N, C-alpha and C positions, 0 to 999 in steps of 0.2 A: 199599292199598299200591301206589303207582304206580311206574312204571319209569323208570330213568335214560336220558337221551338217549344214543344211540350215536354222535352226530356230534361230540361234544366230545372233543378229544384233548389237553387241557391238564392231565391228571392228573400230579401230581408224580411223576417217575420214581423218586424216592428212597423213596416210600411202599411198603414191602415188602408191605403187606396186599393190594396190587393187582397184584403182579408174578406173571406165569406162572412156575410152578416144576415141575420133574420132567417126567414124561410128559404132554404137553399134551393128548393125546387122552383119557387117563384123567382128567385134571383137568376137561375139558369134560363128560365123562359124569358125574363126581362132582358137579359144580356143578349140572347139570341135575336130577339126583336130589334134591339137597338143596333147591334152590329150588322144585321141584315139591312136595316135602313141606311146605315152609313156606307155599306158596300154599294147600295143603289146610288146614293148621292155621289160617291167617289167615281165609280166606273161608268154609270149611265148619264147622270146629270152633269158630271165634271164640276160639281159644286159642293165639296165636302164641308161639313160644319164641325168636324172633330180633327184634332191634330193626329198625325201618324203615331206619335208616342202614346197618346191617350188611347187610341184604337188598339195598339199593340198590348197595352197594359190590361185592357178589358178582355181582349182575346185570350191572354194568358190566364186571367182569372177564370174565364169560362172553361178553358181546358182543364184547369185544376179541379173545378167543381164537377165537370163531366167524368173525370177520372175517379173522383170520390163517389160518384153516383152512376155506375155503369148501367143501372136499370133504366136510366133516363136517356139512353143513347138514341140519337136521331140522325139518320144519314143526311138530313137537310140542314143540320146545324152549320153555322159559319165555320166551325172548327174542322168540318169534314169536306168543305167545298171551296173551290177557288172562286174569288170574287168575279162576277160576270158583268161585262159591258154590253151584252146582247140585248137588243130591243126587238119586239115583235114586228114593228113597222119602221125598220131602220132605213129602208131604201136600198140596202145592199144585199147581194146574194150571200147566203150563209153556207159554209162548207165545213166538213169534218177535218180536224187536224190529223195529219198523218201520224204524229206522235203527240201525246198530251202536252199542253203548255201548262206547267205547274208553277206554283208560287215558290219563292225562296223563303226558307226559314230565316228569321232575323233576330238580332239582339242588339242592345245598347251597351253591353258589358264586355270588357276585355277578358274578364275571367271566364265568361261563357265561350269566348273564342278559344281560349286555352283548353277548356273542357271538350269542345268540339274536336279540336286537333288531336287531343289525346285519345278520344273515343275512336276517331278514324284510324289512328295508328294501331290501336288495340285490335279493332276488327280486322284490319289488314294482316296483322301478325297471326291472328287466329285462322286466316285464310291462307297462311303460308308465305306472306310477304314480310320479310324481315327488315328491309330498308325503310327508313323514315319517309313518309310520303312527301312528294313535292306538291306545293300548293301555288296556284296562279292567283295573284292578287290583282284585281281590276277596279277601276272607278265604277261606282254604282250610279248610273245616270237616272235622273228623276223624270221619266217620260212615259210613253205608252208602248207596251210590248207589241212587236210585229214579227210575223213569220213570212219570209219571202221564199217562193217556190220557183226554181229554175228548171226548165225542161229543154233539152238540147241547147243549153246555154242561154236561153231566152227567159226573161221574167214573165211568168204566166199568172201567178196569184200572189196576193199579199193579204194575209189573214191577221186580224186582231186576236188578242188572247181569247176574247169571248168568255165562255164559261170553262175554258180549259180543254174541252173536247170539240167545240164548234166555235168558229169565229166569223166575223164579217169580212168579205173580200173587198178591200178598199184599194184595189189595184190602180184605178185611175188617179186617185189622190197621191198614192205612193210614187207614181211616175213623175209627179211634179218636183220631187226631191232630187236635186241635182247630183248629190253624192251617191245615189243609188243607181248602179248601171242597169240599163235595159237589157243588155246582152254582154256576155263574158266570153273570152277566148279560152276554151277548154281543150284545144287540140293537143297541147303538150301532155295532157293527162286526161284521157277519155273518161276516167272514173268521175271526173268533175262535170260531166255533161248534164247530169240530173242531180240536184241537191237542194237542201233547205238550209237557209241561214236566218238566224234570229237576232233581234236586236231591239233597240229602243228608238222611238221617234220623239224628237224634242223640239221645242221652240227656243232658240237662243235668247239670252237676256235682252239683247238689243232689239230683236224683233218683238219680244214680249212687251217691252216698255212702249214701243211704237204702237203696237196693236191696242194696248190699254188706253193710250193717249187718244187714239182715234175713237175708241168706244166711248170714252168719257165725253169727248166733244159731241158725239151723236146721242148722248144720254142713254147709252146701252149699259147693261150690267158689266162691271169689270171682272176679268178673270182673276181668281185668287192667287194663282201662281202659274209658272210656265207649263207645268204638267197638265193642269186643267185646260189651259189654252191649247196645248197640243192635242189633247183628247177631243176637245170640241171642234178643232180645225179638221182633224182626220175624219170626222163623221159628217162633214159637210158634203152636200150632193153636187156642188159646183167646183170642179177641179181648178177652174181659173181663179176662184177666190182663194182656194187652198194654196195655189202657186204664189199669190201675192203676199201671203203671210210669212213665207220663208222658213219652212220646216227643215230640220236637219235630222240625220240618223247616224247612230253608232251601232255597229254589229258586233256580237260577242259570242255567238254559238253556232258552230258549223256542223251540219248533219248530212252524211252521204250514205248511200246504200252499200258502197264498197269502201273499206277503210283506206284513207289516203294519208293518215299520219298516226303515230303512236300516242301523241299527247295533244291535249287541248291547245296548248301554246303553239305548237307547230301547225295545227289545223288553222288557227287564226292567221298565222303568217302566210299560209297558202291563200286564205281568203283575201288578205291584203294584196297579194300578187295579182289576184283576179280583178282588183279595182275597188274593193269595198273599203268603207271608212271604218277602220279598226282603231280603237283607242291607242295612242302611243303610251299611255300610262298603264303598262302591264309589267309585272315582274314575277319571275319564278322564284319562290321562296323555299328554302330547305330546312327551316326551323321556325319555331314559334317566335323567336327573337326577331328574325328577319320580317315576319308578318307584322309584328308590333311596330317595327321601324317604318314599314310602308304605311301603316294606318296613321301613325303619328305625323309623318311627313305630309300626307294629303289632307289631314284634318286642318292644316293651315293653308297649304298651296291650292286647295280646291277653290278658294275665293278668287283666284286669278283666271279660272276657266270661263269660257264664253257661254257655257250652258249650266243648267241646274244639276247639282249632284247632292246625294244625301247619304252616302256611305261608301263602303268598300265591299266588293263581292269576293269571296274566297272559294276556289274550286280545286278539287284534287286534279292534278295535271294528267296523270296517266289514265287513258281512256278505259283500259281493261280493269283498272282498280275502281273506276267509277261504276262499271257494271257489277263488280263484286259487292260494292257498298249498297247499290240499289236505291229504292225509293220508299217513302211512306205514302199514305193515300194522296197527299197533296204537295209534298216537297221531296227533292232529291237529298239523300243522306250525305252525298259527297260535296255539297255546297252549302254555304251559309252567307248571310249578309250582315255586316257590322254597320249599324246606323249611327251617324254622327249626332251628337247632342246639339240642338239648336242653341247658339250662344244667346243668352239673355241677361239683362241687368235690371235692377230696380232703380227707379228714379221718381221724382215728384212731378205730377202734372200741375204746373203752375196755373194755367188757365186754358180754356178752349176759345179759340178765335174762329172767324168765319171768312171764307173766300167766295167771291162771286165769279162764276165761270162765263165763258162766251155765250152760252145759251141761258144764262140766268140761274143755273143750278148753284145752290148754296152748299159748300163743303165745309164741315167742321174740321178744324186742325188742332191737334194737341201740341201745346207749347210746353216743353219739358225743361227741367233743370239739366244742363249738359251732362251727358254720360258717354263714356267711351265704349264702343261696341264694334267688334271685328276690325279694330284698327282705325276707326273714324269717330269723330265727336258727333253725337246725335242730339239735336235740339228740338226737332219738330217731327211729327208723324201724322199722316192723314187719318181721319176717323170716318171717312166715306159719307155717312148720312146719319140722320137722327136715330133710325132703328139700330144701327151698328153701335152707337154710343150707349143706347139703352140696354142692349144685350150684354155689353161689357159691364154695365152698372157703374161707370166711372163719372167723376165730376171734378171740378177745381179743387186742388189740394190733396187728392188721393195719391198714394204711392202705387205705381203701376209697374207691370212687367213689360219690358221693351225687347223685341227681337228684331233681327234683320231677316226679312223674307228672302231666302236664297242668298243670304249674306250681302244683299244689296239694298233692299227697300226696308226702311224702318217701319215697324208696325207694333201697336200695343196689343198684347194678347190677353190681358186681364189685370186685375188689381190685387194688391197684397192686402188681404182683408184686415189683418191685425194692425196694419199701419194706416188704414184709411181713416179719413175724417169722420167722426161720429155725429157731429152736429150740422153737417152740411145739408142744404135743402135738396129736394129731388131735382134731377136734371130737367131743365126746360130749354127747348130749342128757341132761338130768336124768332120773333114774329114780324120784324120789318127788315128790309134790306140794309146791311151795314154800310152800303155805299150811297144809296139815294133815298133811303127811308120809306120806300114803297112797301105796303103790306105784302107779305109773302103768301103764295098759294101752294097747295100740295095736291098733286094728282092722286086720287084714292087708289090707283093701281100701281103707284110707284112709291119708293121710299124717300124720294128727294123733294125738298122744298125749293121753290123757284121764285125769282123776282120777275114779275110780268112786265116791268118797265123796260122792254127790250130796246126801245128807240132812244132813251135818254139816260139809262144807267151807264155810267162811264166804263166800268169793266166790260160790260156787254158790248158797248160801242167799239172799244179798243179790241176786244176779242174777235169781233166780226172782221175788223180790218186785218188783224194778224192772220186769221184763217184765210182771208181773200188773197193775200200776197204769198202764201207759203208755196213750196215747190210743187206739190201735187195739184195746186189750184192755179193761180195766175203766174206764179214763179217770177215775182218782181225783185230783181237784184237791188240790194242797198237798203231795202225797207225791213230792217230787223226790228225786234221788239223794242229796243232802246230808242231807235229812231222814230218809231211810231209813237212811243210815249212822248217824245219831245215835240213832234209835230202836233199831237193831240193837245198837249198842254198849251201850245201857242196858237191853237185854233186854226191851224193850216188844214187839218183833215179831221172831220168828225164822223164821216161815214165813208163807205167804199167809193162812192161816186166822186167825192172830193179829191181822190187820188189823181183823177184825170184832169183836174184843174190846176195841179201843181206846176209851177214854172221854176226854172233854174234860179231866177233872181230871188224867188221866195225862199229857196233853200240856202242860197249864199248869204242871205241877211242874218242867218242864224250862226252863232258862234261855233267854231270847230269844223265848218264845212268849207272845202276848197272847190275850185272849178271842176276838178276831175271827179270827186265824190258826188257832187251835185249832178254831173252829167251822167254818171252810172245809174242814178235813180231815174232820171228823165228817160234815158235809153231803155231801161227795164220796163218803165210804164208804157212806152211806145211799142215795145216788142210784145207786151201782154195782149195787145189788141189782135194778135194772130192766134191766141190760144183757142182751141176748138170749143164748140158749143157745150159738149158734155162736161169739160173741165170748168167752164164758166158757171154752169149750173151747180156743180159741186162747190165752187168758190162762193156762191151767193150765201151759203151757210144756212139753208132752209133746215129747220129742225127735223131730225131723223133722216135726212137725205145725205147719206154717205157717198163715198166715191163710186162704189159698185152700183148703188141705186140710181145715182145721177146718170151713169152710162146707160142703164136700161131705160130710164125715162127719156133721155135724149134720143135714143133710137126710135122710140114710139112717137115722140112729139118733136118734130123737126125744127121747132122754133119756140122761143119763150112765149110768143103770143098764143100758139096752139096749146102750150102747157097751161098758161094762165086761164084759158077759157074752158079747160077740161072739167067735167063734173066728176063726182066721186066714183061712179061706176066705170067711167073711162080710165080713171087713174088706177083703180083696183084691178083692172084688166092687165096691167103691166106686172110681169113676173116679180115676186117678192114685195110688191106694194100692197100693204094691208090697209085697214081702215084708219089706223093711227097716222100712218105716213100720208095717206090721201087727204085727211082733214088738215094736217099740218101744212101741206102744200096749198090747199085752198085758203087757209087763214093767212098765209104769207102774201098771196096775191090780192087778198081783200084789204090788206093794210095800205092806206093812202101813202104813208111814208115810203114803203117799198115800191109802190107804183112810180113815185117820183124818182127814186134812185134808178129804177130800170130805164126810164125815159132818158135820164142823163147818161147812163151807160151806152144806150143806143146812139145818142148824139155824139158820144166820144169815139165811136167806132168799134166798140167791143163786140165780139162774135156772139150774137144771141140767136143764131139759127145755124142749122147744119149746112155743110158745104154743098153747093149746087151740083158738084160733079159726081155725086153719088147717084148712079142711075140704076133703076130696077132691071132685072134680067128678063122677066116676063110678067104677064098678068094672069097666069094660070091658076093662081090661088086667090084672085081678087074676090073680096067679099066673104072669105072663109075665115072663121074663127077656129084656130087649131090649138089643141092642148098637147104638150109633150110630157111623157111619163116613162120612167124606167132608165136603164143604162143601155148604151149602144156600142156596136162593134166597129162600124165603118166611119162614123163621124161623132164628134162630141155634141152634147145638147146645145151648146152655144152656136155651133156651126149649123145645126138644123134650124135654130131660131133665125139665124141670119138668112138661110135659104128661104124660109117662109116669108120673111119681109121682102127679100129681093124678088120674089115671085108674086108680090101683091097681097099676101096673106097677113093675118093678124095673130100674134101670139097671145093666148089666153092662159091664165094661171089655174083656173078652176073649171070643172065640168058643169055646164048648164044646158038648158034647152036650146041655147044659141050656138052651142059647139057644133062645128061642121063635122069634124072627125078627130080622133086621137091618134097621134103618132106614138106608138108604144114600142119600147125596147124590153130587155129582160127585166124581171122583177118589177113589173108595173105596180104602182101604188094600189093596194086593195080597195081603198075608198073610191078612188077614181074609176076603177074597174067596175065596182058594184053600181055606182051612179050611172056609168055608161050603159050598163045592162038595163037598168030601170028606165032610162030615157031612150033606149034603142039607138044609141050613137055608134057609128061605124068606128072600128079600131083597125088600123093598118100598121104593118111593120115597116122598117126602114127601106127594105128592098122595094116594096110597093110604093112608098113615098118617092123614092128616087126615080122610079119609072114614071110616076105621075108628073114630075116636073122636068123630066129629061127633054 
């Protein structure tokens, strides 16, 4: 979220949204509080509740008011500081930036771009530069800023923007991004041995949609957009989970101690030669007309890109001219970002319908009068949950604003008040399941209503089967959603155990199936019996047990019998398993219907225990409960956890009186450290640990 330039004064004076009103001192204080809160939600929580454009408008109004009242100057004002993503207990080492990471000034107006270009040209002429400035135009990627430090050609640190002067070193997570080289060949130019390169970490649209689908299935909060997903991912403490999400990076600013090029454009070409992912969408423009042509072209073509973009960045090309132009307190004067307007249209909300998900979650859906948006016809948009609908204040018959999130996902952003229905009743969420009629329940800690009839509600039954056969679970070829719908409607399968009772003759009796297609399904079912225990556990579809949690549970509990008999304390001892997940597992195994299904899966030959050929290395850690905390240099956290298990130890997630010792790396969690001191628990480093098990 970049900030609006405070040097433009061409805002339409008739725009009431930007007019000072009432007590201006109170308005300044109110805006500061509101914008500081939004900065926290955007940078730290990765869960903004205000659009970028609304944020920029309010920031501009605050800048105007502060200029009008210099006696109220405050260095802590959001107008004077870069938004910060730093947290006191982030789990990452914090480091000083070698050079401040500032925000970019931005605008939504082409007129402002012309003013910026003319101002730059004027200041350069005053400095003795008569030639019109060259400007590099680049795509503005909507991700998370990162600064990569290379020493002797090797990647050593990767700092987030932080507060502009300090950032979190997320080096382990950055190493999971395949397009970022760990080492570069600088021997052709020794000046490139030590350098810094900055860019943006993003989650591609395809990965974003997959991640949100998985989170929805596990009843986890959805990410609002790829930027928030990338931010949340980069701050995870487990690099293996980060690697699974598929982050990408584009680099756009090269910093060296010794000049290696005269222009910004040429420096990026050098970076590309070193193996960095530099955007192909760059152009050196020599006039304001060429700049406007570039903006106009990408305002349309950006919709074809695989990652989220939200504008165009303009930078003076000549590096010496950049130095002449200098910086404000928080932005470079030689650069500006043009932000694209989100395309939106008005249409009527005809009615709200409701869908039932695999886990029984009820999702309201907006059914719209068809409207064309970004080249496609939009008829429906998700409304997420009851609270979301109430916040929008919409109901059947309202005229609403519809946008495409990142030009892909339709979303309702508000209603058009003057056209909304005046006599409509207050919105009421449904009270019974639209599929089976069961009264709905709502968890007081969640925003979602759920149908508790998980064994007999048709969408939940089919959803469990669809989840069971998908690629990351049992990976059964031939059983797509349409085939499952058909089999379910003909009562061939009503639960996951029925799959293993299917016979080729049953399938051939249905219209449209030939011997080959029937045999593909039967072969896929047979092959699924070799799927390992951890994936079978994930396939069962236990509420809140996702792919990663299933792997950790399967390591700790070598069979479904041992998992089914575990109590809450034993379950919560597994890393990342909290009370909610533990209770969900216990409820699953307490359900008689699930017990019957498991017995049928056992009889069918499904792998419900770990392979017998996994042998321990030693029993040196037998009976010891070990907590791991911090970051390590010699092995990853997961590798140390595996070593503990191979040597007979038990991985614990929290420090208690039963903890044998703590294996601590750099930046150990302060809470665990304090509790260890209180309980007198031994703390050892990785060298001592390796010597212990050697």
